[in-house]
N, C-alpha and C positions, 0 to 999 in steps of 0.2 A: 306372158303366158308361154312357157316352154320355148324360149328363144334359142336354145342350144342348137347348133348345127352339127354336133358330133354325129358321126355315122355309127359309132358303137352305142348300143342301147344301154341306158342306165338300168338299175335293178331296184329302184325304190319300192316297187310292189312287194318285193320279198322282205324288205325292212318292215313294211306295214304288216305283212303276214306274221313276222316275228312278234310284233306288238300284240296281235290277236292271239298268238300262241300263249304269251305271258298272261294276258287277261283271262284266258280260259284256264290256265294253270292255277291262278289265284282263285278263280271261281270254284274250282273243285277242291282246292285246299280248304277254303272256308266251309264248304258243306261237309267235309270229312272230319272236322274237329269233333263233332258230336259223336260220331260212330266210334271214334278211337278213344273216347274218354268215358262213355256212359257206363260201361261194364265195371271198370276199375274204380271210378271216382263218383259218378253221379248216382249209380244204383245204390251204393252203400249210404250215400248222404241223403238221398231223397226217397229210397225204398221202391224204386221203379221195378217193374217186371217187363217181359217182352211185349205185352200188350200196351203198356204205357209208352215204351219206346216206339213201338209200331204206330201208335196213334200220332206221336209227334212227327215221325218221318212221313206218315201217310198224309197228314194235314199239310206239311210242307209241300208235298207233291201236288196237292189240290190247289194250294195257294199259288204255286208255281204255274200250274196249268191255267188257272183263270188269268193270272198276270200275263202269261204268254199270249193270250187272246188280244190283250191290249198293248203289250210291249211292242209288237210289230207295228201297229198303227202309231204308237208313240214315237218309235224310231223314225218312221216315215215322216211324221209331222215335225219332230224336232230336228231331223236330219242326223246324219251319222255321228258327227263330232260331238254335238251337245247331248244327243241321246245316249251315247256310250258313257259320257262323263256322268250324267245323272244316274245311270244304271249302276255303275261301279261305286259311286259315292253312297247310294242307298244301301247296297248289299254290304259294303264295308261297315257302315253304321250298324246294320243288323247283326253282323258277325260279332262285333265288339259287345253288343247288348247282352249276348249270352252270358258273358262273364259276370254280369251283375244280377243274374236271376237268383243266385243264392242269397245275396244281400236283400233283395226285394222280398224273397220268401221269409227271411228272418224278420224283416220289418213288418210284414203283413200279419205274421202269426205271433210274434212276441213283442212287437213295438220297438225292437232294437234296429233302427235304421242306420245309425251312424257307427257302423262297425266295419272292420276290414273283412277280407275274405275268410280268414281263420275264425274271426269272431262270429261271423254269420253261421259258419258250420257248427260252432259250439252252441249258439242260440237255437238252431234247428234241432240239435240233439236233445234239447230239454223239452221239446214238444212231444207229449204222449200220444196224441191223435195222429197215427201214422197215415190214415186215409186223407187227413187234411193236409199233411205235408206233401203227399203225392199229388193231390188235385191242385194245390196252389203252385207247386213247382212245375208241374206239367203245363199248366195254363200259361205261366210266365215264359217257359221255353217255347211254347207254341207261338206266343206273340213275337218273340225274337226271331223264330223261323219265318213268321209271316213277313217281317221287314226284310229279312234275308231273301226270301222268295221273290218279293216284288222287284228288288234290284237285280237278282241273278237272272230273272226272266228276260232281261234286256240283252244279255250277252250274246246269245246265238243269233237273234234277229239282226243285231248290229254288226256282228262279225260276218254273217252271210251277206248282208248289204254291202259291207266294205269289200268283201271278196268279189262281188258282182261289179263293183266300181273299178277295181284294180286289176282284174284278171279276165281274159277272154274265156269263153265257155269251155274250150278244150283243156284249159289249165285249172279250172275251178275245183274239180274233185281233188287234184293234187294239193292245191293251196288249202282247201278245206281239211284234207287229211293232216296237213302240217299243223294248222291251228287247233284242230280237233284233238291232236296228240297231246295238247296241253291238258286235256282231261286225264289222260293216262299219266303224264308227268306229275300233275297235281296229286293224283292218287298214289303215285310212286313215292313222291317226296313226303306225303303225309305220315305213313307209318314209321319212317326213320327220323322224323322231327317232332311231331305232335306228342306222342307218348313220353318222349324224353323231356320236352319242355314242361309237360304236365307233372312229370315226376320230380323235376328239379324246382319248379316255381309255382306249381299248383295248376289245376285244370283251368282256372280263370285266366291265367296269363297265356295259356295256349290260344284261347279265343282272341285275346287282345293283340298278341304279337302277329298271328296269322291275319287277323282282320286289318291290321295297319298296312299290310302290303298293298292293298287296293289304293290307298291314298298316294303311295309312291308311284304306282302305275299312272295315275291321273296326270302327274306332272309331265311324263314322257308324251302322253297322248295330246295334251294341250299344245306342246311346242313342236310336235312332229307331224301330226296328221293334217293334210289338206286334200281337197279333191284332186284327182290326177291332173286335170287341165289347169288347176290353179297352183300346183306344186312346182316351184322353180327347180327342184331337184330332179324332176321327171323331164328328160329331153324328148324331142319330137319323135325320135325313133321308138322309144318305149311307149309314148302316148299312142302312136299308130298301132303298135302291137296290142295295147290294152283295148283299143276301140275297133278292133278288126271285125267284130260282129256287127251286122247292120240291120238286125231284125227288131231293134227296139225303137224304131223311128228316129226322128230328129231329136236333138237335145237342146234344152234351154241354156241360159248363161250359167246355171248351177250344175250343169251336167246331168240333169234329170230328164227322163223321157217326157215328151210333150203329150199331154192327154190327161183325162181325169183320173183321179185315184180310184183304185179298186175298193169297193165296199165289201164287208163281210158277206153280205147276201150275194153279191156278184161272184165272189170267189167260190162260194158253195155251188154255183151252177156248173162248175167244171169237174169232170171225173178226175182230172189231175189232182185237184185239191183233196178229194176223198181218198184217192190212192195214197197220197203223201200222209194224210192224217191217219189212215188205218195202219200204215207201216209204222208210224211213230207210236200209235196206241199199243200195238202188239209187242214192240221191241224196246222202247225206252225203259219200261219198268224192269226189264231183265238187268240192264246195266245198273240201274239204281239199286236193285236188290243186291247185286254183287258188291256195289260200293258201300251201301249202308249196313249190310248184314254179314259180310265175310269176317270182319273182326269178331262179331258176336258168335259166328259159327265156330271159329277156332277156339273161342273161350268156352262155349257151351259143350262142344263135342270133344275137344282135345285138352281142355283145362288150361289154355294159355292166357297169360295176362297181356296187356297191350305192348309191353316191351319184348316179351318172348315171341309174340306174333309178328314183330317188326320185320324180321328176315323173311319169313314165308310171304308176307304181304308185299315186301319189296320185290322178291323174285316174281310173284304173281303179276305185278304191274310192269316189270321189265318185259315179261313175255308179251303183254298187250301192246308194247311198242311195235310189234310186228304189223300193227294196223296201218303203218305207212304204206304197205302194199295196196291198201284200199284205194289210194290215189293213183298208183302206178298201173294197176291191172286194167281198169277201164280205158286209160289212155293208150295202153298197148292194143286193146281191141279196136279202138277208134283209128289209131295211126297205122297199125300193121294189118288189120283185117278189114279196114274200111267201113266199120259199123258207124251208124249215127250215134251221137252222145248217149241218148236214152237206151238204145239197144246194148251198147257197150257197158253201160252202168248196170243194167238189169242182168246181163250175163255174169258180170263180176259179183253182183249181190246174191245170185243163186249159188255161186261157189261158196261165198262166205256163209250162207244160210245153213250149209251142211255141218260146219264145224261145231256149232253149239250142241249138236246131238251128243257130243262126247260127255256133256253134263250128266247124261243118264248113268255114266260109270263113276261119277264123282263120289257118291256116298258109299257104294259097294267097295270101290277101290280104297276108301279111307280106312277100311279094316286092316289093310296091309301097311299103309303109311299115310300120314297127313299130307305128305308131299304129292300124292296122287291127286286128291281133289284140288290142291293148290295149283298144280300144273294145268289141270283140266280147266279150272276157272280162268286161269291166265289165257289159255287158248280161246276159250269162249269169249272172254273180254276183248281180245284182239279182233276176233271175228265181228263182234258188235261195233267196235270203233271203225273198222273198215266199212261195215254196212252203213254206219251212221254218216260217214263222210260222203258216201254216194247218195244216200237218200236225201240229204240236205241239198246236194248239187242238182238233183232232178228238178228242184224248184227253179233254179236259175236257168236250167235248160229249156223249160217250157213256159215260164211266165215272164212278162216284161219287167224291167227293173223296178218300176213304180209299184209292183204288186208283191215283190219278193219278201219284204219284211212282214207284210200282212199274212201271206200264206204260210211263211215260216212260223209265225205266231200261232196260227190255227193248228198247225202240226204239233207245235210245242204243247198246246193245250191238250190235244189228244194224247200225247205222250205222258203228260202229267197225270191225266185221268188213269191211264194204265198203270202208272207208277203208284198212284194212290191205292189202287185195288191190290196190287201185289204187296205193298208195304203194310197196309192195314191187315190184309189176309194173312200175311206171314206172321205178324205179331200174335194174332189170335190163334192161328194154327199151332205155333210153337208152344204157347202156354197150354193150349188144349192137349196137345200130344205129350207135353212134359207131365201133365197131371193125370191124363186118362190112359196113356199107353205105357207108362213107366212101371216096371216091376221091381220089387224089393225082395231079395231072396226067392225069386220065382213067383211071388204073389203080387197081383196088381196093386199098385199104390193105394188106390181109393178103397180097395177091399180091406187092406191092412190098416189104413188110417181114414176111416169114413168121414171124419170131421172135416176133411179137406174138400168134400163135396160142396160145402157151403162157405168154408173159410179160406182165406188167402194163405198159401204156404209160406212160413217164415223164411226170411232171407238166408239164414244159416242152417236150415233144416237138412238139406242134402249133404252139406259138409260134415255135419255131426253124424249123419248116418254112415258116411264113408269112414269116418274116424272110428266108429264102433265096429267096423269090420263087415258091415252089410254089403251084399252083392247087388249092385244097382244096374239095371238095364234101362237106359234113358229113352223114353218114347220120342224125345225131340229129334232123334236121328231119323225116324220115319217121317216126321214133319218136314225136315230138310229134303228128304228124298222126293217128296211130293212136289215141293217148289222147284227143285232142280229139274224134274221131269217137265214141268210147265215151261221153264226157261229153255229147255232143249228144243222143243218143237215150235216155239213162237215165231222164229224167223221164216221157216218154210211156209207156215200158214200165211204170214204177212206177204211173202213174195208172190204166192199164187193168187191171192186176192188183188194185190197191186197190178199184177200182169193181166188179170181178168178185167180190171177197170180201165187200164190204159195199155192195150196190146202193142201199140206202135207209137213212135215219136210224133208228137203233134204240138207245134208251137202256138201259143195263144197270143194273138195280136190285137185283141179288141181294145 
């Protein structure tokens, strides 16, 4: 165990942080494939509308939420190494499963099971019952999202637990901001890779290629990760630095705190748990809305396909890399101003909570240029990621190590519920506003075409109207303005409630 007598500290903890970064990158790449392919490929093939897509993303969120409740306990039970391996294996399988939903739809509706991807598309096109195609394909994609969600739910509890193992409290926000930046890099890489893979090889191969990355990561994790005190690459100087905090009691031979595990019921006794859960409930859905709906926003409002929107989305997520400040700012408050970790974090989070207010200007500014909402969403996304790094770290600040993954799972569930509500609500609102608030040549759509009060609008209806020279004012713009407004104020509401629940730093030692 750490026999090195070198006086210079090793930096193995940062290598571990890099692995966490890549796991999070792959995590977000996998969940982005659907959002970048549904408008151009899945909608024409399966006849989906915003509500169908919203249902899929919303149910993914609720699956993720429920899984997060148990993912933390699973990681605590399996321990970090095995738990992380199981998580990424399951979500990689789920990611690849999406590619075969078309073949499964073909087999269930036409009996043609043994066909290729193109053959499945041709078989589905022969089905006259559009509603049956929609319901079957949506159900299959929901199942694939279910498997994806179960696995992906383990990423953050495992990553937070690893961070608590390898970093002292004062460095955890910075380390968390680094691996959490993987979410941004994954979102950044997605628009400049996935649409072009789909265009060149088909949407199915986009799911398969991106999904396979998880299996590659597993190899690195198997051979590199060990507990700090068991890792021969960690010398005594670095181990002392890692273990400088003494408020988690003694540790056993596995490096875990001695004492019974926290149950869900016990965790809910503490205001700290409720504060963390409420903060996640209010703000996680904002990021997921930007992640899942921004490509659709650029398509619906500005008429861009997935390759045309690649540059704006790339720029948007480059801006969110500013979130690295989220780890530096509280550290500055702690080291330079002498604040305790919680006070420094909360002060930083209040600053970050004001930036999303810019989203109120996104839709009005879009009348001048689509770059205005792109830049604003980028700033709001950076603020979210900075906020996210710190809200995760509040758990490690106030709970013993043996409770971290469980409390993180509870917060993840709360965030998933918030994400379910915003994704489900967005899909319904966008279809409602598109149908009820759109005007054609100054006349309300449903007044001019009353049959759509009860019928589904055909896929090519608006394209044909535009081709005929009709002037269309799309009501979906108002729908996006409503959601942007909700996203703008969510962080300030979350901050004030969290501060009210936990006004001062208090470590739980039970």
